[in-house]
C-alpha positions as CSV (number, residue, x, y, z in Angstrom):
1,X,0.0,0.1,0.0
2,X,1.3,3.6,-0.8
3,X,0.5,6.9,0.5
4,X,0.4,9.8,-2.0
5,X,2.6,12.6,-1.0
6,X,2.4,14.6,-4.2
7,X,0.5,17.8,-4.0
8,X,-3.3,17.5,-4.7
9,X,-3.3,19.8,-7.6
10,X,-0.8,17.4,-9.5
11,X,-3.2,14.5,-9.1
12,X,-6.4,16.3,-10.6
13,X,-5.5,18.4,-13.3
14,X,-1.9,17.7,-14.5
15,X,0.0,16.6,-17.5
16,X,2.1,14.6,-15.3
17,X,1.6,10.8,-15.4
18,X,3.0,9.8,-12.0
19,X,2.9,10.8,-8.3
20,X,5.3,10.8,-5.6
21,X,4.3,8.1,-2.8
22,X,5.6,6.8,0.2
23,X,4.9,3.1,1.4
24,X,3.0,2.1,4.1
25,X,4.2,-1.1,6.1
26,X,2.6,-3.1,8.6
27,X,5.4,-2.4,10.9
28,X,6.0,0.8,12.8
29,X,9.5,1.2,14.5
30,X,9.4,4.6,15.6
31,X,12.1,6.2,13.2
32,X,11.7,9.8,12.9
33,X,11.1,9.4,9.3
34,X,8.0,7.1,10.0
35,X,4.3,8.1,10.7
36,X,2.3,5.9,12.8
37,X,-1.3,5.1,10.9
38,X,-4.0,2.6,11.7
39,X,-7.9,2.4,11.9
40,X,-8.4,6.1,12.8
41,X,-7.0,6.9,9.2
42,X,-9.2,4.0,7.5
43,X,-6.5,1.3,7.5
44,X,-7.5,-2.3,8.9
45,X,-4.2,-2.6,11.0
46,X,-1.8,-0.4,12.7
47,X,1.1,0.5,10.2
48,X,3.9,3.1,9.5
49,X,4.3,5.4,6.5
50,X,8.1,5.3,5.5
51,X,9.3,8.5,4.2
52,X,12.8,7.2,3.6
53,X,11.5,4.9,0.5
54,X,9.5,7.6,-1.6
55,X,8.8,6.3,-5.2
56,X,7.1,7.8,-8.2
57,X,4.2,5.6,-9.3
58,X,2.0,5.9,-12.3
59,X,-1.1,7.7,-11.3
60,X,-3.2,4.9,-13.1
61,X,-2.3,2.5,-10.2
62,X,-3.6,4.9,-7.5
63,X,-7.1,3.6,-7.7
64,X,-8.1,2.4,-4.3
65,X,-8.2,5.1,-1.7
66,X,-8.7,3.5,2.0
67,X,-8.2,6.4,4.2
68,X,-7.0,9.8,4.9
69,X,-4.8,11.6,7.3
70,X,-6.2,14.2,10.0
71,X,-4.3,17.5,10.3
72,X,-2.3,16.2,13.0
73,X,-1.0,13.2,11.0
74,X,-0.2,15.6,8.0
75,X,1.9,17.6,10.3
76,X,3.7,14.4,11.5
77,X,4.1,13.4,7.7
78,X,5.6,17.0,6.9
79,X,8.1,16.5,9.7
80,X,9.0,12.9,8.9
81,X,9.3,14.1,5.0
82,X,11.7,16.8,6.3
83,X,13.8,14.5,8.2
84,X,13.8,12.0,5.4
85,X,14.9,14.7,2.7
86,X,17.0,16.7,5.1
87,X,15.1,19.8,4.6
88,X,15.5,23.0,6.6
89,X,12.5,24.4,8.6
90,X,10.9,27.2,6.8
């Protein structure tokens, strides 16, 4: 399973055929580049979004949406991406 981390505008009306995604694994190890997710986000099991393994996937493969992230989880995802990509805080 993958979580799309591309901007929403790139998914809707874009000429780009791919989207940047982070894998969601059934294991959560508490890394600073992981975000814990589970039933509260619509998943069946507790899992972890791993921001160290970003991939570009064809948008045509992204068809089964199973959940969404709260504002708090989006902030955690933002922080995990900043750590994984070594970005400075704005």
